[in-house]
N, C-alpha and C positions, 0 to 999 in steps of 0.2 A: 271773451274777456279772460277766463281762466287759462285758455290756451296761450294767450299772449304773456300772461304772468309766468307760466311755466317756461316758455321760450327765453324770457328775459333772465330768469334764474339760471337756466342751463348755460347761457352765454357768460354770465358772471363766473360760474364754476370753472368753465373751460378756460377763460382768461386767467383765472387764478392759477390753474394747473400749469398753463404755459409759462406764466411768470416764474413759478417755482422751478419748472424744468429749466428755463433759461438761466436762472440764478445758479442752479446745480451744475449746468454745463460750464458756466463761467468759472465756478469754483474748481471743477475738475481740471479745466484748461489751465487755470492759474496755478493749480497744484502739480501739474505734470512736470517731472524733472527734465531739465534741458541737457542735451548731449550733442557733442560735435560728431558728425559722421559724413562719409562720402554719400552723395546723392546723384541720381541720374534719372532723367526723363526717358522712359522707354519709347523708342520709335522704331517703326518697321524699316528694315533694310532688305536689299535684294540679295538673295543667296542662290547658289546653284541648284537647279532642279536636276536630280540625278536619276538615271535609269540603272537599277541595281541588279546585278547577276551574281551567281555563286561560281566559284572557281577553285582550282587546286594549285598549290605551289609546286613547281617542278624545277629541275636543274636544266639549264641550257646545254650543259656539257655532261653527257652520260656516256660512259665507256664500258663495254663488255670485255672482260679479260679472259682470254683463252690461251691454250697451249698450241704451239706449232708441231709438237710431237705427240705421238701416241704412246701412252705409258701410264703406269699407276702413280697416283699422287703420293709422293714420299713425304712432303712437308707442306703444310698450309697453316701459317702462323697468324693469320688475321681473321677477324670476324666482323659481323655487322656493327657499324658505329665507329670502327677504328679509323683514324686519320693516317694517311700515307703520303709520302713525298714522291716526287718523280724520281725514278731510278731505284726505289726500294724493291727488294726481292719479296714477291708475294707468294709464289708457288714454286716448289721444286718437284720435277717429274723424274721418275726412274727411267733413264734413257737407254734401256736395253737394246732396242732396235737401232737407235742411232749409234750406239757403241759398236754393234755388230757391223753396221754399214761402214763405219770408219775403218775397221779391221779389214773388211773386204776391199775397200777402196785403196788402202795402203798396199795390200797384196797385189792388186791389179797394177798399181803404179810401179812396184818393184819389177814385175814381169815386163811391163812396157819399157822400163828403163834398160833392162837387160837386152831386149830385142833391139832397142835403139842403138846401144853401144856396139852390138854385134854387127848390125847393118852398116854402121859408120865405118867399121873396119873392112867389111866386104866391099863397100863403095870405094874406099881408098885403094883397094886391090883390084878395082874394076870388075868385081864379081857380081854386083847387082846394079840395077839402073837407078838413076836419080828419082824416078817415079816411085820405085819400091821403098827407097829411103824416106821419101816424103810421107808415104803412107804410114810407115812405122813411127816417124817423128810426130805425126798428127795423133796417132793413138797414145803416145806418151803425154802430149799436151792435154788430151781429154782426161787421161787417168789422173794427172796432177790436179786438174780442175775439180775432179770428183772427190779427191782427198780434201781439198779446201772446203768444198760444199759439205762434206761429211763432218768436218771439224765445226763448221758453223751450226749445223744441225745439233751437234752435241752441246753447243753453247745455249741452245734454246731450252735446255733442261731447267734453267732458271728463268722464271717468268717475272719480269720487272714491271713496275708501274710506269706507264707512259706519261701520266699526269699526276699532279697533286690533287687529292680529293678525299672523300669519305666512302668507306665500304658500305653500300646500302643493301646488297644482296650477296648471299653466299650459297651458290647452287650445288657445289660439290664439297666433299670432305676428304680428309686423309684416307687413302686406301681406294678411293674411286678411280675408275679408269678414265683418264683424260684423252681426248681426241681432238684433232685440229678442227677449229670452228665451234666447238661446244663451249659455251660460256662457263667459267668456273666462278668468277666474281663479277660484280657490277659496281663501278665507281661513279660518283657524282661530284662535281665541283660545287661546293657550297657558296662560292663567291659569285657565281653567275646564275642567279635564280630568275625564274619566270613565273607568272601566274597565267594559267590557261583557263579560259572561260568561253562560254558560248552566248551569243547575243541573237535576239530575234531579227528576222529579215526586215522588220519595221524600222529598226534603228541602225542597221549596219551601214547604210549609205552615209550616215552622219559621222562615222568613226573613221579617222584618218591616222596614218602612221605619224608618230610624234605627239599625238594628243596626250595631255596630262590627265590622269584619272586618280581617283581616291580608292585606296585599298585598305580594308579593315580585316585584320586577323583576329578572330573572336577569342582564341585562347590567350592571346597577348593583351587583349583589351587596348589595342593601339592601332592608329591609322598611319598609313604610309602613302607617299606619293609614288606613282608609277607612270611609265611612259609606254604608249602603244608601240610595239616593235614590229608586229606583223598582223595583217588582216588576211586570213585565208578566204579568198573569194570563191568558195565552193561550199554550198550548204550541205549539211547532213541530209541524206535522202529520207530519213524517218522523221527527225525533229524539225527540219527546215531551219536550222540555226547555223550560225557561222562561227568558226573558231577564231578567237582573238588571243594573241600572245602579248603579254605586258612585262616589260623588264622592271625589276625591283631595285636595281642599283646597289646590291649587296647590303641590304638592311640587316642589322644584327638581331639575333634571336629568332629569325625566320628560318625554317627548315623545310626541305622537300616533303611533300605529303600533307602539309597543313591546309586546313580549310580557310578560304578567304572569300570576302564579299567585295565586289568591284562596282564602283559608282562611275558611270559615264555621264558627263554633263550634257543635258539635252535642252537646257533653257534656264530661266531664272524665275523665282517666285518671292513674294514678300514674306518676311519672317521677323519675329521679335527675338533680339539677342540681348543678353545681359552678362555682366562679368561673372565668371565662375566663383569669384570670391564673395559675391552677394548671395549665393545659394546656401541655404541652411538645411542640413539633413537631420531628421528626427525619426527614429524608428523605421528607417528605410523610406520615409516620405520626404519630399523636398518642398521648401517654401522660401519666401522672401518677406522682408518688412517693407510695406508700402507706406507712403506718407500722404495723409489726407490734405484737404484744403487748408486746415488749421495748423498743419505741420506736425500732427500727432501720428505716431507709428502704429500700424496694425499688422499682425502676422497673417499671411495668406499662403495657402498651399498652391503649388504649381506642378505642372507635368513637364518634364524636360525632354528635349529631343537630342539630336547629335551635337557634339561639341564642334565649334568652328574656330577659325584663327583668332577672331576678336572676342570670343566668349562662348556661351552655350545657348542653344536655341530653346525657347519656351513655347511649348505646344498649346498649353491651356493654363488659365489662372491669371493672366495679365492681358491688358489691352494697350493699344497705342495711346500714349499720353500719360499713363500711370507713372508715378514717381516712386522710386525704390531707394532704400538707404542700407548702408552696410559699413563695416570697418569703423565702428564707433570707438572713441577714445574714452575708456573707463577711468574713473577717479574714485576717491574715497566717498564722495557724495553720490555719484552716479555710476551704477554698474554697467556692464556691457549692454548693448542695444536690446531692448525688449518692448513689448506692446505697451502703449500709453505714454511713451516718451516724446518730448518736444525736441525735434531735430534742428540743429543749427548747422548749416553747411560749412565744411572745412574750407 
């Protein structure tokens, strides 16, 4: 009997508390300030599933500048980072040997011309044969050609840039001995950039020339679109990976030598995306305002993924079907969006 009385009293107290709580909730709901804001129901969308590799930005047009003459470098006016145009003088070499070669060739030409003139007179007097005159005439032609060649060699004392580009390496300095084939400078064309990366043999069969890939340069905090230009179908003997070359289409701010991440599309996966404008950053953490079933806002922290064309991916903190709000219209009565507000859709 006593047990039944105690149970009856407990039920009365619980009912009273629930009634008080309901009244308090109704009061809080009625007291919530109303604000107009953008709203969206979060839904899963299909995004690209990427196979990500690391790579390096390089120039597709790399030129090693060397001298055709042997001689000491008399002038070298450029250094790393300088931009040059096609035809600019980069290096001047002291053409001692070439100058001596020209003097010798001119002396041989003068001697050959004298012999030719003398043999022409002798041939006119029938003192020498036509064969002898032809031999001397041929020697004169060879000597004249050697003078022309020596003059050309002397012109090589000035080394001009064959292309427009940027000096990326300076391997010699003023006073060093230049020799044919030894690189003095290295130029790169900054408008024809590539990203070189290696991919696993597991994925190389799915990569084709012309495929579009996503390239992210960490130092720029920016993503670029690239196109696969070359697939080297011979794996490295040690790593068993394949070299892939991707054209960058002259993106500004990217320079040879930069570190890049390359994403190759290998499929699709579901993901939650929200507008970047809906994300709130506080002390380095990210969050959004969600709207509950009663239309009241609550702040919730989220973890962001990579940005996409239609917004930013949410890795944690939201579920399919959640409603978020942002871009509220503040007034004198209602401040900007905050927890506890009643949201009216714009």
